[in-house]
C-alpha positions in Angstrom: 0.0 0.0 0.0 1.4 3.4 -0.9 1.0 6.6 1.0 -0.1 9.7 -0.9 1.4 13.0 0.4 -0.8 15.9 -0.4 0.7 19.0 -2.2 1.4 22.1 -0.1 -1.0 24.0 -2.3 -3.8 21.6 -1.4 -3.5 22.4 2.3 -3.0 26.1 2.5 -5.8 26.5 5.0 -4.7 23.8 7.4 -3.1 24.6 10.8 0.5 25.6 10.8 3.2 24.7 13.3 5.3 27.9 13.1 5.1 31.3 11.5 7.0 34.5 11.6 6.5 37.9 10.1 9.2 39.6 8.1 8.9 42.4 5.5 5.2 41.8 4.9 5.7 38.0 4.6 4.3 35.5 7.0 6.1 32.1 6.8 4.1 29.0 7.9 5.9 25.7 8.4 4.2 22.5 7.1 4.9 18.8 7.1 7.4 18.7 10.1 9.7 21.3 8.6 10.1 20.0 5.0 8.1 22.8 3.6 7.4 26.5 4.3 4.8 28.6 2.7 5.1 32.4 2.3 1.9 34.4 2.6 1.5 38.1 1.7 -1.8 39.8 2.7 -3.3 36.4 3.4 -2.5 34.9 0.0 0.1 32.1 -0.5 2.7 33.4 -2.9 5.6 31.0 -2.6 6.7 27.7 -1.1 10.1 26.3 0.0 10.6 22.6 0.4 13.4 20.1 0.9 16.0 19.1 1.2 15.7 17.1 -2.1 19.1 15.8 -3.1 20.7 18.4 -0.8 18.9 21.3 -2.4 15.8 23.3 -1.4 13.1 24.2 -4.0 11.5 27.6 -4.2 8.2 27.6 -6.1 6.4 30.9 -6.8 2.6 30.9 -7.2 0.7 33.7 -9.1 3.5 36.3 -9.0 3.4 37.9 -12.4 6.8 39.6 -11.9 8.6 36.3 -11.5 10.0 34.9 -14.7 11.2 31.6 -13.3 8.6 30.1 -10.9 11.0 27.3 -9.8 14.5 27.9 -8.3 17.0 25.7 -6.4 19.0 26.8 -3.3 21.5 25.3 -1.0 19.6 26.2 2.2 16.0 27.0 3.0 17.1 30.2 4.6 18.6 31.4 1.3 15.4 30.6 -0.5 13.3 32.5 2.1 15.7 35.5 1.9 15.1 35.7 -1.8 11.3 35.7 -1.3 11.6 38.5 1.3 14.0 40.6 -0.8 11.8 40.3 -4.0 8.6 41.2 -2.1 10.4 44.2 -0.5 11.5 45.4 -4.0 7.9 45.2 -5.4 6.2 46.8 -2.4 5.7 50.5 -2.7 
């Protein structure tokens, strides 16, 4: 019997285990730390998950200014920092 692990986007309204607020972004941790979702104004805009083969994946959702919706990073913190920096650049 196989186990199906739901996608992060399918559970955006479920309870979160941790969150912090930095530069207009709220981070919510999911699945025992293997993924984090960035929220801006209550809307999920990006997710960081991993490690997958020693890399962390950053996926953007519905951000029209992002040309590449999938990026790889060596640490989850580096991926989160990119989200926060890009949001800060686009916020008036």
